[in-house]
C-alpha positions as CSV (number, residue, x, y, z in Angstrom):
1,X,77.0,64.1,112.7
2,X,76.0,66.4,109.8
3,X,78.3,67.2,106.8
4,X,78.3,70.8,107.8
5,X,79.5,70.0,111.3
6,X,82.2,67.7,110.1
7,X,83.5,70.5,107.8
8,X,83.6,72.9,110.7
9,X,85.4,70.5,113.0
10,X,87.8,69.7,110.2
11,X,88.4,73.4,109.7
12,X,89.1,73.9,113.4
13,X,91.5,71.0,113.4
14,X,93.5,72.5,110.5
15,X,93.7,75.9,112.1
16,X,94.4,74.7,115.7
17,X,98.2,74.1,115.1
18,X,98.6,77.6,113.6
19,X,96.6,79.2,116.5
20,X,98.8,77.4,119.1
21,X,102.0,78.4,117.3
22,X,100.9,82.1,117.1
23,X,99.8,81.9,120.8
24,X,103.1,80.5,121.9
25,X,105.4,82.7,119.8
26,X,103.4,86.0,119.5
27,X,100.6,86.5,121.9
28,X,102.3,85.1,125.0
29,X,105.5,87.0,124.6
30,X,103.5,90.2,124.2
31,X,101.4,89.4,127.2
32,X,104.5,88.6,129.2
33,X,106.2,91.9,128.2
34,X,103.1,93.7,129.4
35,X,103.3,91.9,132.6
36,X,106.9,92.5,133.3
37,X,106.6,96.1,132.4
38,X,104.4,96.6,135.4
39,X,106.9,95.0,137.8
40,X,110.3,96.0,139.1
41,X,112.6,93.2,138.0
42,X,116.4,93.5,138.5
43,X,118.3,90.4,137.3
44,X,121.3,91.2,139.4
45,X,119.2,91.5,142.6
46,X,116.9,88.4,142.6
47,X,116.3,88.9,146.4
48,X,114.1,92.0,145.6
49,X,111.5,89.6,144.0
50,X,109.1,91.1,141.4
51,X,107.3,93.9,143.2
52,X,104.3,95.3,141.3
53,X,105.1,99.1,140.5
54,X,102.2,99.8,138.1
55,X,103.2,102.4,135.6
56,X,106.3,103.5,137.3
57,X,108.5,102.1,134.6
58,X,106.7,104.2,132.0
59,X,106.9,107.2,134.2
60,X,110.6,106.7,134.3
61,X,110.7,106.7,130.5
62,X,109.2,110.2,130.6
63,X,112.0,111.5,132.6
64,X,114.8,109.5,130.9
65,X,116.7,111.7,128.5
66,X,118.4,108.8,126.7
67,X,115.0,107.3,126.1
68,X,113.9,110.5,124.6
69,X,116.9,110.6,122.2
70,X,116.1,106.9,121.4
71,X,112.5,107.7,120.6
72,X,113.6,110.5,118.3
73,X,116.2,108.4,116.6
74,X,113.7,105.7,116.0
75,X,111.0,107.9,114.5
76,X,113.6,109.6,112.3
77,X,114.9,106.1,111.2
78,X,111.4,104.9,110.5
79,X,110.4,108.0,108.6
80,X,113.5,108.3,106.4
81,X,114.3,104.7,105.7
82,X,110.7,103.8,104.9
83,X,110.3,106.7,102.6
84,X,113.3,105.8,100.5
85,X,112.6,102.0,100.6
86,X,109.1,102.6,99.1
87,X,110.4,105.2,96.5
88,X,113.3,103.0,95.4
89,X,111.1,99.9,95.6
90,X,108.7,101.6,93.2
91,X,111.3,102.5,90.9
92,X,112.9,99.0,90.8
93,X,109.5,97.5,90.4
94,X,108.6,99.7,87.4
95,X,111.9,98.8,85.8
96,X,111.9,95.0,86.2
97,X,108.2,95.0,85.2
98,X,109.4,95.9,81.7
99,X,110.2,93.3,79.0
100,X,114.0,93.1,78.3
101,X,116.5,90.4,77.8
102,X,117.5,88.4,81.0
103,X,114.6,89.8,82.9
104,X,114.3,86.7,85.1
105,X,117.9,87.0,86.1
106,X,117.7,90.6,87.0
107,X,114.6,90.0,89.0
108,X,116.4,87.3,90.9
109,X,119.5,89.4,91.5
110,X,117.3,92.3,92.9
111,X,116.3,90.0,95.8
112,X,119.9,89.2,96.8
113,X,120.2,92.0,99.3
114,X,117.0,90.9,101.0
115,X,118.1,87.3,101.2
116,X,121.4,88.2,102.9
117,X,121.0,87.9,106.7
118,X,120.9,91.3,108.3
119,X,123.9,90.6,110.5
120,X,126.0,89.8,107.5
121,X,125.0,92.9,105.6
122,X,125.5,95.0,108.7
123,X,129.1,93.7,109.0
124,X,129.5,94.4,105.3
125,X,128.4,97.9,105.6
126,X,130.5,98.4,108.7
127,X,133.6,97.5,106.6
128,X,132.5,99.8,103.7
129,X,132.2,102.8,106.1
130,X,135.5,101.9,107.9
131,X,137.7,105.0,108.2
132,X,140.9,103.1,107.6
133,X,140.1,100.6,104.8
134,X,136.5,101.3,103.9
135,X,135.3,101.4,100.3
136,X,133.5,104.8,100.8
137,X,136.7,106.6,101.8
138,X,138.6,104.9,99.0
139,X,136.2,106.1,96.4
140,X,136.0,109.6,97.8
141,X,139.5,110.3,98.8
142,X,141.6,107.6,97.0
143,X,145.0,107.2,98.7
144,X,144.8,110.5,100.7
145,X,144.7,108.8,104.1
146,X,144.9,112.1,105.9
147,X,141.6,113.1,104.3
148,X,139.6,110.0,105.3
149,X,136.4,110.6,107.3
150,X,135.5,108.6,110.2
151,X,132.0,107.9,109.1
152,X,130.8,105.8,112.1
153,X,132.4,108.1,114.7
154,X,130.5,111.2,113.7
155,X,126.8,111.4,114.8
156,X,125.2,112.5,111.5
157,X,127.2,110.2,109.3
158,X,126.8,107.3,111.6
159,X,123.0,107.7,111.4
160,X,123.2,108.1,107.7
161,X,125.2,104.9,107.5
162,X,122.6,102.7,109.2
163,X,119.8,104.3,107.2
164,X,121.8,103.5,104.0
165,X,122.4,99.9,105.0
166,X,118.7,99.4,105.7
167,X,117.6,101.0,102.5
168,X,120.0,99.0,100.5
169,X,118.7,95.7,102.1
170,X,115.0,96.2,102.2
171,X,114.2,98.2,99.1
172,X,114.0,94.9,97.2
173,X,111.4,93.6,99.5
174,X,109.2,96.7,98.8
175,X,109.9,96.2,95.1
176,X,108.7,92.6,95.2
177,X,105.3,93.6,96.7
178,X,104.8,96.5,94.4
179,X,105.8,94.2,91.3
180,X,103.0,91.8,92.3
181,X,100.6,94.8,92.1
182,X,102.0,95.8,88.7
183,X,101.3,92.3,87.4
184,X,97.5,93.0,87.8
185,X,97.5,95.7,85.2
186,X,96.3,94.6,81.7
187,X,98.5,95.7,78.9
188,X,95.3,96.8,77.1
189,X,94.9,99.7,79.4
190,X,98.2,101.2,78.5
191,X,97.6,100.5,74.8
192,X,94.3,102.3,74.9
193,X,95.8,105.2,76.8
194,X,98.5,105.6,74.3
195,X,96.0,105.6,71.5
196,X,94.2,108.5,73.3
197,X,97.4,110.4,73.5
198,X,98.3,110.0,77.2
199,X,101.9,110.6,78.1
200,X,104.0,108.2,80.1
201,X,103.5,110.4,83.2
202,X,99.7,110.5,82.8
203,X,99.6,106.7,82.2
204,X,101.5,106.2,85.4
205,X,99.4,108.6,87.5
206,X,95.9,107.6,86.0
207,X,96.5,103.9,85.5
208,X,99.4,102.5,87.3
209,X,99.4,104.3,90.6
210,X,95.6,103.8,91.5
211,X,95.9,100.1,90.9
212,X,99.2,99.5,92.8
213,X,98.2,101.7,95.8
214,X,97.0,98.7,97.8
215,X,100.4,97.1,97.1
216,X,102.2,100.2,98.2
217,X,100.1,100.4,101.4
218,X,101.0,96.7,102.2
219,X,104.7,97.4,101.6
220,X,104.4,100.6,103.8
221,X,102.8,98.7,106.6
222,X,105.3,95.9,106.6
223,X,108.3,98.2,106.3
224,X,107.2,100.6,108.9
225,X,106.5,97.9,111.5
226,X,109.9,96.3,110.7
227,X,111.8,99.6,110.9
228,X,110.4,100.1,114.4
229,X,112.1,96.9,115.4
230,X,115.5,97.7,114.0
231,X,118.2,96.3,116.3
232,X,120.8,94.1,114.5
233,X,121.9,97.0,112.2
234,X,122.7,99.2,115.2
235,X,124.1,96.4,117.3
236,X,126.7,95.4,114.6
237,X,127.6,98.8,113.0
238,X,127.5,101.4,115.8
239,X,126.4,100.0,119.2
240,X,124.2,103.0,119.6
241,X,127.0,105.5,119.3
242,X,128.5,107.9,118.9
243,X,126.9,110.0,121.7
244,X,123.6,107.9,121.4
245,X,123.2,109.3,117.8
246,X,122.0,105.9,116.6
247,X,120.6,104.5,119.9
248,X,117.1,103.3,118.9
249,X,114.4,102.0,121.2
250,X,115.0,98.3,120.6
251,X,118.7,98.5,121.2
252,X,118.2,100.8,124.2
253,X,115.8,98.1,125.6
254,X,118.4,95.4,125.0
255,X,121.0,97.4,126.9
256,X,118.6,97.9,129.9
257,X,117.7,94.2,130.1
258,X,121.1,92.4,129.3
259,X,123.7,95.0,130.2
260,X,122.1,96.6,133.3
261,X,119.7,93.8,134.3
262,X,116.7,95.9,134.5
263,X,114.2,93.5,133.1
264,X,111.1,95.4,134.0
265,X,112.3,98.7,132.7
266,X,113.5,97.1,129.5
267,X,110.2,95.4,129.0
268,X,108.4,98.7,129.2
269,X,110.6,100.0,126.3
270,X,109.5,96.9,124.3
271,X,105.9,97.7,125.1
272,X,106.4,101.2,124.0
273,X,107.8,100.0,120.6
274,X,104.8,97.7,120.2
275,X,102.2,100.5,121.1
276,X,103.8,103.0,118.8
277,X,104.0,100.6,115.8
278,X,100.4,99.5,116.4
279,X,99.1,103.1,116.5
280,X,101.0,104.0,113.4
281,X,99.7,100.9,111.6
282,X,96.1,101.9,112.6
283,X,96.7,105.5,111.3
284,X,98.0,104.1,108.0
285,X,94.8,102.0,107.6
286,X,92.6,104.9,108.5
287,X,94.2,107.5,106.5
288,X,95.2,105.5,103.4
289,X,93.1,102.3,103.5
290,X,89.7,103.8,102.6
291,X,91.2,106.0,99.8
292,X,93.1,103.0,98.4
293,X,90.2,100.8,98.0
294,X,87.9,103.5,96.7
295,X,90.5,104.4,94.1
296,X,90.7,100.8,92.9
297,X,87.0,100.1,92.8
298,X,86.1,103.5,91.4
């Protein structure tokens, strides 16, 4: 056996466990969800079997007003939370990229919100927004109990609460990725720009931003896909209420499967989430990717 063939077989041997793992825990669940979305599966009525219904479950989504509200809530959540996470992540990355005392400690502390499990942070924010003993009401109204606002019982403020909790937790993740991009910028570029009379704003726009655009794109992709899968925040903080104001697609699918036993219909919601996030990711790459790499190489 030639040396080249042995190297190829060795590479296949190394990649095979990873491929099997991805197949078992990623490809198979996706394929299984597609399969179940094409069948009528009711957990509480096993005698019905699993009749093939084609696209009937997806047609049902078109007529489901609760699903329409969940789609709107999901898109709004993704748009608002991702925007502020990238914006705050950029600000945090720019700050911790500077040289100052205890910079290592500050960088480590920035990652604490990201390291906290989402269920724990969700419970913490549920306590913070509690209308009886929450920190927000105490800071705004002090001891005036009669003036306290029931944040999680009002549609607008409940939605604002889950967005706030998500931005607080995941901005540090975006900051970490953008910080990695900032590390690639040589200090000599800034020094030369300063000699040429460039202001701080011009240095950021002409030097910093073009170089970190790939990092911003990566953070944007990861955060968008993760925001489409939001579940635990809603489950812990609001249970989709009040009046379905925080009912997102993933939580709605969970309710259909585990509360109502509609396995096929719930799977169609999961497939819808997958398709939407996949299409949005492709749109990001098409609209931003080419410009990003041209900006870097140009």
